[in-house]
C-alpha positions in Angstrom: 19.5 78.6 -106.6 18.0 75.6 -108.3 14.5 76.2 -109.6 12.1 73.4 -108.9 10.3 72.7 -112.1 8.5 69.7 -113.4 11.3 68.9 -115.8 13.9 69.1 -113.0 11.8 66.7 -110.8 11.4 64.3 -113.7 15.1 64.4 -114.5 15.9 63.7 -110.8 13.5 60.8 -110.7 15.0 59.4 -114.0 18.5 59.6 -112.5 17.4 57.8 -109.4 15.7 55.0 -111.4 18.8 54.6 -113.6 21.0 54.4 -110.5 18.7 51.8 -108.9 18.6 49.8 -112.1 22.4 49.8 -112.3 22.8 48.6 -108.7 20.1 45.9 -109.1 21.7 44.6 -112.3 25.2 44.5 -110.8 23.9 42.8 -107.6 22.0 40.1 -109.6 24.9 39.5 -111.9 27.2 38.9 -108.9 24.7 36.6 -107.2 23.9 34.6 -110.3 27.6 33.9 -111.1 28.3 32.3 -107.7 29.4 28.7 -107.8 28.0 26.1 -105.3 29.8 22.8 -104.9 28.1 19.7 -103.6 29.2 16.1 -103.2 27.1 13.0 -104.0 27.6 9.3 -103.4 25.9 6.5 -105.2 26.0 2.9 -104.1 24.0 0.1 -105.8 23.5 -2.1 -108.9 27.2 -3.0 -109.0 28.5 0.5 -108.8 29.8 2.8 -106.2 30.6 6.4 -107.2 31.6 9.6 -105.5 31.2 12.9 -107.4 31.5 16.6 -107.1 29.0 18.9 -108.8 28.8 22.6 -109.3 25.1 23.5 -108.8 25.8 27.3 -109.0 25.5 29.7 -111.9 29.2 30.4 -112.4 32.5 28.5 -112.6 34.3 27.4 -109.4 38.0 28.4 -109.7 39.8 25.8 -107.5 42.7 27.3 -105.5 43.4 24.4 -103.0 42.4 20.8 -102.7 43.0 18.5 -99.7 42.3 14.8 -99.8 41.4 12.6 -96.8 40.9 8.9 -96.4 40.0 7.4 -93.0 40.7 10.8 -91.4 44.2 11.1 -92.7 45.3 14.0 -94.9 46.9 12.6 -98.0 48.5 13.7 -101.3 46.6 12.9 -104.5 48.7 9.9 -105.2 48.4 8.6 -101.6 44.7 9.2 -101.7 44.4 6.9 -104.7 46.7 4.3 -103.1 44.6 4.3 -99.9 41.5 3.5 -102.0 43.3 0.8 -103.9 44.5 -0.8 -100.6 41.0 -0.8 -99.1 39.7 -2.4 -102.3 42.4 -5.0 -102.2 41.3 -5.9 -98.6 37.9 -6.9 -100.1 39.7 -9.7 -101.9 37.6 -9.7 -105.1 38.0 -8.3 -108.5 36.7 -4.8 -109.1 36.9 -2.1 -111.8 38.4 1.1 -110.4 38.6 4.6 -111.9 39.6 7.9 -110.3 39.8 11.5 -111.3 41.7 14.0 -109.1 41.2 17.7 -109.0 44.3 19.8 -109.5 44.9 23.1 -107.9 44.2 26.0 -110.3 41.5 24.0 -112.1 38.0 25.0 -112.9 34.6 23.2 -112.4 32.1 24.8 -114.7 28.6 25.5 -113.7 26.4 22.4 -113.8 29.5 20.2 -114.3 29.7 16.9 -112.5 33.1 15.3 -111.9 33.1 11.6 -110.9 36.1 11.4 -108.6 35.9 7.7 -107.7 34.0 5.0 -109.6 34.1 1.3 -108.5 32.3 -1.4 -110.4 31.8 -4.9 -109.0 29.9 -8.1 -109.9 26.3 -8.0 -108.8 26.6 -11.4 -107.1 28.9 -9.7 -104.6 26.5 -6.8 -103.8 25.9 -7.9 -100.2 29.7 -7.7 -99.5 29.7 -4.2 -100.9 27.0 -2.8 -98.7 28.4 0.1 -96.7 31.4 0.6 -98.9 31.1 4.4 -98.5 31.5 4.1 -94.7 34.6 1.8 -95.1 36.4 4.1 -97.5 35.7 7.3 -95.4 36.5 9.7 -98.2 36.7 13.4 -97.6 37.6 16.3 -99.8 38.2 19.9 -98.7 38.3 22.4 -101.5 39.0 26.2 -101.4 37.5 27.8 -104.5 36.6 31.3 -105.8 33.9 32.8 -107.9 34.8 34.8 -110.9 34.5 37.9 -108.6 37.2 36.5 -106.4 35.1 35.6 -103.4 36.8 32.7 -101.6 34.5 29.8 -100.5 35.2 26.6 -98.7 33.8 23.2 -99.5 34.0 20.2 -97.2 32.4 17.0 -98.3 31.7 16.0 -94.7 29.4 19.0 -94.1 
């Protein structure tokens, strides 16, 4: 039979506090290392850009990327070609730069990746109003946290 003494009670309380501290530390570490992807568009002052940012506390491990333009699922190369074709339809000179995400890539915490950047002459700014609605870009990404939890990202949501 276990004798209930002050030292046994104190030891039991210390063990419970240690267990609670371990569980809380583990839970907070898991939560703080979660990635959170967001999309942002900027249009104005001779520039249109579309970027992906990781606003979470840990890296986003990319496992799958799907590209869409005007509602059509495209490969990376066809995605870029669709943007170039739409820009050509405007009939004016522009600067154009793209960055595509590869599967098995990583977006670090607080990283911002500019996927599309278009520059144009300010005199043509009225023509460029609403460029984002004409391009109709969409990106669907499957990514994981360092703990392996799969998360979806859809730029339309």
